C-alpha positions as CSV (number, residue, x, y, z in Angstrom):
1,M,-221.2,71.3,141.2
2,P,-221.8,68.1,143.1
3,K,-219.0,65.4,143.4
4,S,-219.6,61.9,141.9
5,K,-220.4,59.0,144.2
6,L,-217.6,57.1,142.7
7,R,-214.9,59.7,143.6
8,K,-216.4,59.8,147.2
9,K,-216.0,56.0,147.5
10,V,-212.4,56.1,146.1
11,Q,-211.5,58.9,148.6
12,Q,-213.0,57.0,151.5
13,H,-211.2,53.9,150.6
14,N,-207.8,55.6,150.2
15,A,-208.4,57.4,153.4
16,H,-209.0,54.0,155.2
17,E,-205.8,52.4,153.7
18,E,-203.7,55.2,155.0
19,Q,-205.1,54.7,158.5
20,V,-204.4,51.0,158.3
21,H,-200.8,51.5,156.9
22,A,-200.2,54.3,159.4
23,G,-199.9,51.7,162.4
24,E,-197.4,49.6,160.6
25,T,-193.7,49.9,161.4
26,A,-190.9,48.9,159.0
27,P,-189.0,45.8,159.7
28,A,-185.8,46.3,161.6
29,E,-182.7,45.5,159.9
30,S,-180.4,42.9,161.1
31,P,-177.3,43.8,162.9
32,R,-174.1,44.1,160.8
33,W,-172.4,41.2,162.7
34,L,-175.3,38.6,162.0
35,A,-174.3,37.7,158.4
36,P,-170.6,37.2,158.9
37,V,-171.2,35.1,162.1
38,M,-174.1,33.0,160.3
39,V,-171.8,32.3,157.4
40,T,-168.9,31.4,159.8
41,N,-171.0,29.0,161.6
42,F,-171.9,27.4,158.4
43,L,-168.3,27.0,157.1
44,V,-167.0,25.9,160.5
45,G,-169.6,23.1,160.7
46,L,-169.0,22.0,157.2
47,I,-165.2,22.1,157.6
48,W,-165.5,20.1,160.9
49,I,-167.6,17.4,159.2
50,V,-165.3,17.3,156.1
51,V,-162.1,17.1,158.2
52,Y,-163.7,14.3,160.3
53,Y,-164.3,12.1,157.3
54,V,-161.2,12.8,155.3
55,S,-159.1,12.0,158.3
56,Q,-160.8,8.9,158.8
57,T,-162.3,9.9,162.1
58,R,-158.8,10.9,163.6
59,F,-159.4,14.6,163.5
60,P,-160.4,17.2,164.7
61,I,-160.7,15.6,168.1
62,S,-159.8,12.0,168.1
63,G,-161.1,10.9,171.5
64,I,-164.7,11.5,171.1
65,G,-165.3,9.6,167.9
66,A,-168.8,10.2,166.3
67,W,-169.4,13.2,168.5
68,N,-167.4,15.1,166.0
69,M,-170.4,14.9,163.7
70,I,-172.7,16.4,166.3
71,I,-170.3,19.1,166.9
72,G,-170.2,19.9,163.2
73,F,-173.9,19.8,162.8
74,S,-174.3,22.0,165.9
75,F,-172.3,24.7,164.2
76,I,-174.6,24.4,161.1
77,A,-177.7,24.4,163.5
78,V,-176.5,27.5,164.9
79,G,-176.0,29.2,161.5
80,F,-179.5,28.1,160.4
81,S,-181.0,29.8,163.7
82,L,-179.2,33.0,163.0
83,A,-180.5,32.8,159.3
84,T,-184.0,33.0,160.5
85,K,-183.2,36.5,162.2
86,W,-181.4,37.9,159.1
87,R,-183.5,40.6,157.1
């Protein structure tokens, strides 16, 4: 008995999808150290800025003044750059 044309089209379509998906690889997982380092950078940056404001600009490093803000935001920026690599 002949097969219907619809069944042939579905089989051909499924075969084409399998060929397309065969070339794809699963995304690699992030290393185990990435998430703790990312969170640590966020927290260190946040604590650095909070200490700077609460101590009325005397701490964490008194001699550099407003550069303390740049240091705190740098830690946060490193955390964000690591967050882009997290899967």
